[in-house]
C-alpha positions as CSV (number, residue, x, y, z in Angstrom):
1,M,28.9,97.1,-45.1
2,K,29.7,93.4,-45.4
3,S,27.3,90.9,-43.8
4,S,27.9,90.1,-40.1
5,P,26.2,88.0,-37.4
6,A,25.1,91.2,-35.6
7,K,23.6,92.6,-38.8
8,K,21.8,89.4,-39.6
9,A,20.5,89.0,-36.0
10,L,19.0,92.5,-36.0
11,L,17.4,92.0,-39.5
12,I,15.8,88.7,-38.2
13,S,14.7,90.6,-35.1
14,L,13.0,93.3,-37.2
15,V,11.1,90.8,-39.4
16,V,10.1,88.5,-36.5
17,S,9.0,91.5,-34.3
18,V,6.5,92.6,-37.0
19,V,5.0,89.1,-37.1
20,S,4.8,89.1,-33.3
21,L,3.2,92.5,-33.3
22,G,0.5,91.2,-35.7
23,L,-0.4,88.4,-33.3
24,K,-0.6,90.7,-30.3
25,I,-2.8,93.2,-32.1
26,S,-5.1,90.4,-33.1
27,G,-5.2,89.2,-29.5
28,F,-6.2,92.7,-28.3
29,W,-8.7,93.1,-31.2
30,I,-10.4,89.9,-30.2
31,T,-10.4,90.3,-26.4
32,G,-10.5,94.0,-25.7
33,S,-8.2,93.4,-22.8
34,T,-6.2,96.3,-21.2
35,T,-3.2,94.0,-20.7
36,A,-3.4,92.8,-24.3
37,L,-3.5,96.3,-25.5
38,S,-0.5,97.3,-23.4
39,D,1.4,94.3,-24.7
40,A,0.6,95.3,-28.2
41,A,1.5,98.9,-27.6
42,E,4.9,97.9,-26.2
43,S,5.5,95.8,-29.3
44,I,4.7,98.8,-31.6
45,I,7.4,100.8,-29.9
46,H,9.7,97.8,-30.0
47,V,9.4,97.5,-33.8
48,L,10.3,101.2,-34.1
49,A,13.2,100.7,-31.8
50,V,14.6,97.7,-33.7
51,S,14.4,99.7,-36.9
52,F,16.5,102.5,-35.3
53,V,19.0,100.1,-33.8
54,F,19.4,98.3,-37.1
55,Y,20.2,101.7,-38.7
56,G,22.5,102.5,-35.8
57,L,24.5,99.2,-36.4
58,L,24.9,100.0,-40.1
59,L,26.1,103.5,-39.3
60,S,28.5,102.4,-36.5
61,N,30.3,100.0,-38.8
62,K,31.1,102.7,-41.4
63,P,34.8,103.5,-41.4
64,A,36.2,106.9,-40.4
65,D,35.8,109.6,-43.0
66,E,36.8,113.3,-43.4
67,K,33.9,114.4,-41.3
68,H,34.0,111.7,-38.7
69,L,37.7,111.2,-38.0
70,Y,37.1,108.8,-35.1
71,G,34.6,106.7,-37.0
72,H,30.9,106.2,-36.2
73,E,30.9,103.7,-33.3
74,R,29.6,106.2,-30.7
75,V,26.2,105.9,-32.3
76,E,25.9,102.6,-30.4
77,F,25.3,104.6,-27.2
78,L,22.6,106.7,-28.9
79,S,20.9,103.6,-30.2
80,V,20.9,101.9,-26.8
81,G,19.7,105.1,-25.2
82,V,16.7,105.3,-27.6
83,E,16.0,101.7,-26.9
84,G,16.0,102.4,-23.2
85,T,13.8,105.5,-23.7
86,V,11.2,103.7,-25.7
87,I,11.1,100.8,-23.1
88,T,10.5,103.4,-20.4
89,L,7.8,105.1,-22.4
90,A,6.2,101.8,-23.0
91,G,6.0,101.3,-19.3
92,I,4.4,104.7,-18.8
93,T,1.9,103.9,-21.6
94,I,0.9,100.6,-20.0
95,I,0.3,102.3,-16.6
96,Y,-1.8,105.0,-18.2
97,Q,-3.9,102.6,-20.2
98,S,-4.4,100.4,-17.1
99,V,-5.7,103.2,-15.0
100,E,-7.8,104.5,-17.9
101,N,-9.5,101.2,-18.5
102,Y,-10.0,100.6,-14.7
103,L,-11.8,103.9,-14.4
104,H,-14.1,103.3,-17.4
105,G,-14.8,99.6,-16.9
106,Y,-14.0,96.5,-18.9
107,E,-15.6,94.5,-21.7
108,L,-13.7,91.3,-22.3
109,K,-14.6,88.6,-24.8
110,E,-13.1,85.6,-26.7
111,L,-10.4,85.2,-24.0
112,M,-9.1,81.8,-25.1
113,S,-8.6,83.0,-28.7
114,G,-6.6,86.0,-27.3
115,I,-4.6,83.7,-25.0
116,Y,-3.5,81.5,-28.0
117,L,-2.5,84.5,-30.1
118,I,-0.6,86.3,-27.3
119,G,1.0,83.1,-26.0
120,G,2.2,82.3,-29.5
121,A,3.7,85.8,-29.8
122,G,5.4,85.2,-26.4
123,I,7.0,81.9,-27.5
124,I,8.3,83.5,-30.7
125,N,9.8,86.4,-28.7
126,L,11.4,84.0,-26.2
127,V,13.2,82.2,-29.0
128,L,14.1,85.4,-30.7
129,G,15.3,87.2,-27.5
130,T,17.5,84.3,-26.5
131,Y,19.0,84.2,-29.9
132,L,19.8,87.9,-29.9
133,V,21.4,88.0,-26.5
134,K,23.5,84.9,-27.5
135,V,24.7,86.6,-30.7
136,G,25.2,89.9,-29.0
137,R,27.4,88.5,-26.3
138,R,29.4,86.4,-28.8
139,E,30.0,89.4,-31.0
140,D,30.5,91.7,-28.0
141,N,27.8,94.0,-29.5
142,M,25.7,95.9,-27.0
143,M,23.1,97.0,-29.6
144,V,22.2,93.4,-30.3
145,I,22.3,92.5,-26.6
146,S,20.0,95.4,-25.6
147,N,17.6,94.5,-28.4
148,G,17.6,90.9,-27.2
149,K,16.8,92.1,-23.6
150,H,14.0,94.3,-24.9
151,T,12.6,91.3,-26.8
152,L,12.7,89.3,-23.7
153,T,10.7,91.9,-21.8
154,D,8.1,91.2,-24.5
155,V,8.0,87.7,-23.2
156,W,7.2,88.8,-19.7
157,T,4.5,91.1,-20.8
158,S,3.0,88.3,-23.0
159,A,3.2,85.8,-20.1
160,G,1.5,88.4,-17.8
161,A,-1.2,88.9,-20.4
162,V,-1.8,85.2,-20.8
163,A,-1.9,84.6,-17.1
164,T,-4.2,87.5,-16.5
165,L,-6.7,86.4,-19.2
166,L,-6.7,82.9,-17.8
167,I,-7.4,84.0,-14.3
168,I,-10.1,86.4,-15.5
169,K,-11.7,83.7,-17.6
170,F,-12.1,81.4,-14.6
171,T,-12.7,83.9,-11.8
172,N,-14.2,87.0,-13.6
173,F,-11.8,89.1,-11.5
174,T,-11.5,91.8,-14.1
175,I,-9.6,94.3,-11.9
176,L,-6.6,92.0,-12.2
177,D,-6.2,93.2,-15.8
178,S,-5.1,96.6,-14.6
179,L,-3.1,95.4,-11.6
180,V,-0.9,92.9,-13.6
181,A,-0.4,95.4,-16.4
182,I,0.9,98.0,-13.9
183,L,3.4,95.5,-12.3
184,L,4.7,94.5,-15.8
185,A,5.1,98.2,-16.6
186,L,7.3,98.8,-13.6
187,Y,9.5,95.9,-14.6
188,I,9.8,97.2,-18.1
189,M,10.7,100.6,-16.9
190,Y,13.4,99.1,-14.7
191,E,15.0,97.3,-17.7
192,G,14.8,100.5,-19.7
193,G,16.5,102.4,-16.9
194,K,19.5,100.0,-17.0
195,L,19.9,100.6,-20.8
196,L,19.7,104.4,-20.3
197,K,22.4,104.2,-17.7
198,Y,24.7,102.3,-20.2
199,S,23.9,104.9,-22.8
200,I,24.7,107.9,-20.6
201,D,27.9,106.3,-19.3
202,G,29.1,105.8,-22.8
203,L,28.2,109.2,-24.1
204,M,29.9,110.8,-21.1
205,D,33.0,108.6,-21.6
206,S,32.7,107.0,-18.2
207,R,35.5,104.7,-17.1
208,N,35.0,101.1,-17.9
209,P,36.2,99.3,-14.8
210,A,37.3,96.0,-16.5
211,T,39.2,97.9,-19.2
212,D,40.8,100.2,-16.6
213,T,42.0,97.2,-14.6
214,A,43.4,95.4,-17.7
215,I,45.4,98.6,-18.7
216,R,46.7,99.3,-15.2
217,N,47.7,95.7,-14.7
218,E,49.8,95.8,-17.9
219,L,51.4,99.1,-16.9
220,A,52.3,97.7,-13.5
221,N,54.6,95.2,-15.2
222,D,58.2,96.0,-16.2
223,L,58.2,98.8,-18.8
224,P,60.2,98.2,-22.0
225,G,63.8,99.2,-22.5
226,S,64.6,102.9,-21.8
227,M,61.1,103.7,-20.5
228,I,61.2,104.9,-16.9
229,D,57.5,105.7,-16.0
230,V,54.1,106.5,-17.4
231,H,51.5,109.0,-16.3
232,N,48.4,110.9,-17.4
233,L,46.6,107.8,-18.5
234,R,43.2,108.3,-20.1
235,H,41.0,105.8,-22.0
236,R,37.5,105.5,-23.3
237,T,35.6,102.8,-25.2
238,T,33.4,103.7,-28.2
239,G,31.5,100.7,-29.5
240,N,34.1,98.0,-30.2
241,T,37.2,100.3,-30.1
242,T,39.1,101.3,-26.9
243,W,41.2,104.5,-27.2
244,I,44.1,104.7,-24.8
245,E,46.5,107.7,-24.4
246,L,49.3,108.2,-21.9
247,H,52.6,110.0,-21.4
248,A,55.8,107.9,-21.2
249,I,59.1,109.1,-19.6
250,F,62.4,107.9,-21.0
251,K,66.0,107.9,-19.8
252,E,68.1,110.9,-20.4
253,K,69.9,111.1,-23.8
254,V,68.0,108.1,-25.3
255,S,67.7,108.3,-29.1
256,L,64.3,109.1,-30.6
257,K,64.3,105.8,-32.5
258,Q,65.0,103.8,-29.3
259,A,62.3,105.7,-27.4
260,H,59.8,105.1,-30.3
261,D,60.7,101.4,-30.5
262,D,60.1,101.0,-26.7
263,A,56.8,102.9,-26.9
264,T,55.7,100.7,-29.7
265,I,56.4,97.6,-27.6
266,L,54.2,99.0,-24.8
267,E,51.6,99.9,-27.4
268,K,51.4,96.2,-28.6
269,K,51.2,95.0,-25.0
270,L,48.3,97.3,-24.3
271,I,46.5,96.2,-27.4
272,N,46.9,92.5,-26.4
273,A,45.6,93.2,-22.9
274,I,42.2,94.5,-24.2
275,N,39.6,92.2,-25.8
276,S,38.5,94.6,-28.5
277,D,40.0,96.9,-31.1
278,V,42.5,99.2,-29.5
279,I,44.2,102.4,-30.6
280,V,47.0,103.7,-28.4
281,T,48.6,107.1,-28.4
282,I,51.8,107.6,-26.4
283,H,53.3,111.0,-25.7
284,L,57.1,110.7,-25.4
285,E,58.8,112.7,-22.6
286,P,62.5,113.0,-21.6
287,E,63.7,112.4,-18.1
288,G,63.7,115.6,-16.0
289,H,61.5,118.0,-13.9
290,H,58.0,117.5,-15.3
291,E,56.9,121.2,-15.4
292,E,60.2,122.3,-16.9
293,V,59.9,119.8,-19.7
294,H,56.5,121.3,-20.6
295,D,57.4,124.9,-19.8
296,T,56.6,126.0,-23.4
297,L,52.9,125.1,-22.9
298,R,52.6,127.6,-20.0
299,D,51.9,130.5,-22.3
300,A,49.6,128.5,-24.6
301,D,46.3,130.1,-25.4
302,Q,44.0,127.9,-23.4
303,Q,41.5,128.0,-20.6
304,R,42.5,124.7,-19.0
305,P,45.4,124.6,-16.4
306,L,48.8,123.3,-17.4
307,E,48.3,120.2,-15.2
308,D,45.6,118.9,-17.5
309,F,48.1,118.4,-20.2
310,I,51.2,117.3,-18.4
């Protein structure tokens, strides 16, 4: 696959995330803080997630082949789903570790050294996350956007860890270590839930409201030439490609060439109406009673009702 801004962004994310993880592990090793441990644990999962998302991007950009006739773009939803899952698991892990350490007591040390290390990791992730979200939105790539948002959740966990260690250092209020970690975990799980929703919607071919509005607005305009009406509209978006299919009714006795030319004009209009790659399939129908036109399908070997096809 040729180099692309999205690919470059995820590769940078992978390398920088490993550096950030090293700083956080050092911060935990020095302080023994529950919050620092939770922050480091979240980063371990993040590195694994970035690795999977990077592979998902490489796979999604592969062209269609004999086995995958519609291409590989749907892997984006799987990648985002994995990212959301690991974020949620990170939140659960943080809550578990917080309760565990609260029940068995604390032994914190070298807090300022840990603050410097964790704070440095947070600043690095703030720059990285902002960069990833910017690139993802510019390239309209949800895998990069989700990775950027995950990176920015690292910033919040690091900020929480730094604030917690500072307060504990000056107040010796050690129970705050667990309380703050649990609050951060709930926030992380909320962000993970949003990514999981996006993943499930994509895998289930849920209707994209913006795309649906753009298509219907175009179809509400005057139809080309001999085209009378359209119906049975369906569409789905997989990665950067939107697939549109519909039935078009043409005037009686129109030639096949004329009907095809008019359908091609509508196809071009639909492509121009959507801000992504678009593939349009139009089923041509003659003017007449709808069920009679499709009467041959009535005896087809199928379990679905005729209405699903016409």
